[in-house]
C-alpha positions, 0 to 999 in steps of 0.5 A: 585517459588519466588526468594528471595530478600536481606532483607537489600534491603527491609529494606533500602527502607522502611526506606527511605519511612517511612514518608508515613505512614501506608496508603501504605503497604510494596509493595507500599513503594517499588513501590513508592521508586523504580519505574523507566524506563527500563534502564533509570534513570527514574527520575520524580523529586523524590527519587528512591533508586537504585535497581538491574535490574537483579535477584541475581546470583545463589549461584552455578555456571552453569554446562556449559558456557551460550550462548552469550547474553542469555535471563534472566530467568523469574522473579517470584513475591516477593509479591502475587497478593492479597497483591496489592489489596487496596493499594494506592500511594501518589501524591508526588510519581507521576511525575505530579500533582494528588491526588494519585492513588489507586489499586481498584482490584488485581485479580489472573488469572490462566492459566486454567481459562475459556477464558484466553489465557494469562497464570498465571498473576495478573490483576490489576485495579486502578484509579489515582485521578485528582486535579480538582474535576470536572475532571474524574479519570484516570482508569488504567490497569496493568497485572503482569505475574507470570513468568516475562521476566523483560520487560514492555509494555505501550500501547497507546490509540485510537481516543478520547480515553475514553475506558480502554486499558487493556494491553491484546492486541497483537502487532498491525499489528503483525504476525499472530499467535503470542500470546498477549505480556502478554502471552509471559511474558511482564508486560503490562499496559494502561489507558483510558486517564482520561475520560470515554466514550462509543465512541472514537469519543466523544469529550465532555471530552475536555471541562474540562481542566484537562481531555484535558491535560490528553488526550494530554499526561499527563495521560500517564506519570501518568499511567507509574509512577504508573505502574512502581512502582507496577511492582517494588513492585510485583517483587522487581526488575526494568524492564531491558527494557521498551517499548511503542507501539501505533497506531493512537492516540496511535502512537501520545502517543508514540512519544509525551511521548519520546519528553516530558520524554525521559528517561522513555522508551528504544524504541517505535513503533508508527504506523500511528501516529496522531502526528500533531493532531491539523493539522489533526482536522483542515484538518477534518474541511476543508473537511467538509466545502468543502463537506457541504457549499454552500448547499452541492454542493461539497458533493459526494455520494458513487458512485462518490467517487468510481468513483474517486478511480477507476480513480486513481487506473487505472491511477497509479496502474501500475506505480510500474511495477505491476498491483496489485491494489496497488499504490506504486509509490505515488509521481509519481502518484501525478503528474497525479492529474490534468489529473485524475480530468480532466477526471472526470469532467462533461461537463460544470462543472455542476452535471449531475449524478454519471458518473462524478464530478461537479466543486464543487465536484472536489474542494472537492477532491482537498481539501481532497488531498491538504495540509493545509498551515497556513500563519496567525498562527502556531501550536505547535513547529512552525508547519505551515502545515497539510498533505493532504490525498492521495485520488488520490494516492490510499487512499480509503474513500468508498467501501469494503476496508474501513469502513469510507466514506463521509456520506449519506447526503449532509447536516450534522447534528449539531453535526455531526453524523455517517450519515455524513463524518467520517472526519467531525465528529471528526473535528466537535467534536474538534471545539465544545469541544477542541476549542470553548467549545460551544456545539452548535457551527456551525463548518462549519463557522470555517475557519481552515486557519483563525480561527479569535479570536480562533487562539490563542486557536488553538495554545494553544490546539496544545501545549497540544495535538501534538507530533511534537517536532523534538528535540529527541536528549535526547531520542537518547542520552540514546540509545532510538530507534523509529520504525514508520510505516504509510500506504500511503493510510491512510484515517484517519491520513495523512501519509504526516504529518508523512513524514513532521515530519520525514523530520523535524527530519532530518533537526533538528538532521541530517540524520546520527543521525536519521538513527542511531535511527529511522526507518520509513516505509511507506506502499503502499495500507495500510489505517488506519488499512484498505485498499488493503494491511494490513501488518503483521510483528513483529515490537516489535521483530525488536525493541528489536533486535535493542535496546537489540542486536544492530541489526538495522532493515533493509528492512523487509518483510510484509505479507498481512492480507487482506482476498482476498489477504492474504499471499502475501508479499511485502518488507517493505521499508524505507522512501522514498523508495517504492517497485518496481516490478522487472519485473519477478516472482510472483507479490505476492512475496516480493523477486520480488520487490526492494525498490527504490527512483526513482520518474519520470514523469508518463506521460513520455515514454522512448519508444517514438521515438525521431522524427516523425516516421513511424511504419509498421504493420497490424490489426485484419482484415488483413489490412496492415497499417502504423502508423506515430507518432509525439512525439512533438504533439503526433499527429498520422496518420494511413494509410491503405496500403493494404485492401479488406475492404477499399481503400488503402491510407485511413487514420485515424488521431488523437492525443494521450493523455498520460495515463502513463506507455507509454500508450495513449488514442486515437480517435479510439473508445477507443483503447489505444496505447502503445509504448513498448521497441524495437520499438513495437506499440500496438494500434487500429484503427476504424474497417472498418465496424460495429463500435468499433476498431480492434487491430493493431500491428506495428514495428518501424523497419522491415526486408527488403529483397530487395536483389537479390537473396532473403535471409531469413536466418536471420528470418527463423525459426519454429514458433507457430502461434496464430491468428483470422479468421474473415468472414461471419461464425463469428470469430474463433481462429487460433492456429498452427505451421509454418515453414518459410524457407530460400527461403521464403517458408512457411508451416502451420501445425495443429493437425489433431485431435484438429485443433490446436497447434502441433510440426511442422512436414513437413508431417502434413495433415492439412497444408497450404503452400506458399511463400512470396516476398518483396514489396518495395513499401509497405515495406512488403511481398506479401504472396501467397498460393500454393497447400497443396500437393507437394513440396515447390515452389516460383512461382505461387500461389494465393495472399492471404495477406501479411506479415510484419516481425518486428525486435525487438532489431534485433529479428524477430516477423512475422505478417501474415495478411490474406486477402483471400477475403473481407469476410475472413480476419484475423491476425496471430502472430508468435513466435519461437517454442522453450521452454519458461521458466516460468518467461521469459514472466513476466510483465505487458501488455496493451492488445487489443482484436478483440472484440474492448476492451483495458485492462491490463494483467499480467504474473508472473511465473505461475500466469496470469491475463487478464482483471481481470480474474485470471488463472494458467499457464502451460508452453510448453503446449501442445508444446514448446513455448506455454503457457496454461491457466487453467479454470480461463481464458481458452486459450493459449498464445505465447510470443516473445520479449515483444509481447504476443498473446492470443487465447481463448479456444473454447466457450469463447468470444474473439478469439484473444488478442494482448499484448505489455509489458510495 
């Protein structure tokens, strides 16, 4: 049902515009004279009579008081869809020079029409004619719902545009299942920026001045003026609010619009905005030159690109506290650039294959990573810099998480094609058609830092296309609000340019003014609509709540839309914050992360000793050892103190190389040394025979019992034990319970059926008994076994190994080193047999296995991941203090004061893995 409008309103509007003659009907008379932005003055330099912004009040009062700030009732049209068809709007009523606009079609679309999910609406299509007869027209689309919520949405474009934005989009990166905005009652519109192309990477349109200016933003104003006029004509009232939503080029469109015409919109969402547009294209060219000059020496194929990405992820993934394939602590990661590239360099610097990078290829990575600093000229608004891409901080330019790569050949075509680097394709088009206007120009000869005779042209183009004006005071003054979002792994539009712009906003207007009107969110792992984390959240609802309800957005929750990790959540942190894992709880739940601003040296380790320190422990072959570490030089010495395989006093020496997260590469056949809180050292030492390394665990502080009489009360307890037995029969896992008594006697028990864990029972049948005595010379306990029958004793017995009792923050962590014979050795880790709650062991671990492998593990509630194999955990299974992993990584682990011991289930490869929590 249509709502009536006062006839005097229509008559007055008609009289005001009667000079426009019969070329425009009553609907366009109203439109021409009444267009205006949502809530703003909307002025474009021509007459707009005042119109009501809400429907006329009902003649009868409501039966009850309405709630505070109720949504207005939907507005029904005063003109039919058919009445708009064929109408025209004179050029004088559009805020920028044109030859007028024409509605080429106005088609009613019914909710029940096949394929229509938008409800009942009027689909309007039209053109805005150019001033230059050699320029193409602007095609625009406008959708007018039958039940209008009195809001309009302007959608921005993408790439080089040329494709009509028809206004039927959903919210970009919006919540799954939320209908398109047209279906929700918004009047929506968009355009093709004033040229038509089959590809959004076709830059030929820019050879025409008017088409280039339209693409730079003028088409947006022209389309907006026409669309708002038609909205008013259709409904007889102005919108209450008008919003602009855009992504990439569309994000630039949104920001550029409110910089130029600040009164037309009430709020904008700018996702991954290409705001430093010229800087982006210059960066594209710089990357192309690094790849392709010198005969393509710097070009990297997919294998080498993946090598770079893998090295960056390995170095930086854990810097946020979570091994989740997302680099969140980007700025700390950036401090590792030199180390990462050094680790990838081919010996001698020449290209020797896909396992390393040549010096020329390393230079290419640095070009992609580094900003461009312009010293000989400036871009629009005095900009002197274009941000680099975070290729060494998680950005992906190859592999399954992106569709964009560095091409398939070392020599590009001219013009570049899809077989060439994605970055270079757009840069090449930009040089040919935006700047030189020579379609055969060799872009590889164009120096972005010194364009020579083209410098002035670059600046002029920048003034047309860039959205870098930091003076948003006029937009903020009328209540305008901005939400910006950018992925820190964006491989197309540098997030660092957006960060530069935000900082310039703050420098220009002050932090308080920016905080009042801007929310800028950065998203780790998010590429250009690609990446390992794609956020879903309702940016429009956040913007509306801010503009209409005064509720400023705070930290949001983003839901991952990536197929393999769909549904996990992260906090949406305001720049410069980033999400840091709190150390416990599910890695997939935003509640377990905090938005922090800390940036530290990722190579620094707070767990290193202050001076040269000795650690005492043992390894997987039952060898008792000491490790001395000099924190100044990071030199280490491993000394064998007791062994049946090599001479006591034998040493291994080397230097530790920082890898971040208190982990260090060593000279021990790939063993990684990790320093954990409480004085725990996990590492490895070359095996006594057969190559590879065997894991070692050592402690800065140990329990010493030199007093007479000996007293073990401080460390006596009932424990679970996991371990490995290595001998001529192979390698076997050990799982049991054990009691260490006050007198220093011990008893192991294993279940009679499973030969594994059981609740400790002194009458168990599968048992080992013995006692320990302190050996002051070695700072360890000699361990003797006695007969399994009879009572406990502290005399006699056979020397079968030793025990080191580490003290971690004063808590006992016993390590039993088995040395029964030269062909029967092993290690057992003990942890209290008491209930272990889910969450107590949460965290990220460096893990060393008896197979000579170093890898990562994470525990997060019931989720377990060991070396990439994921499993679900059951706590206190089969006994208190033991955690069982399901078939994803079958086995059990025990945990005590930051130390984890995992034994694989029967039939799996590794028998024992030791882990130290970061």
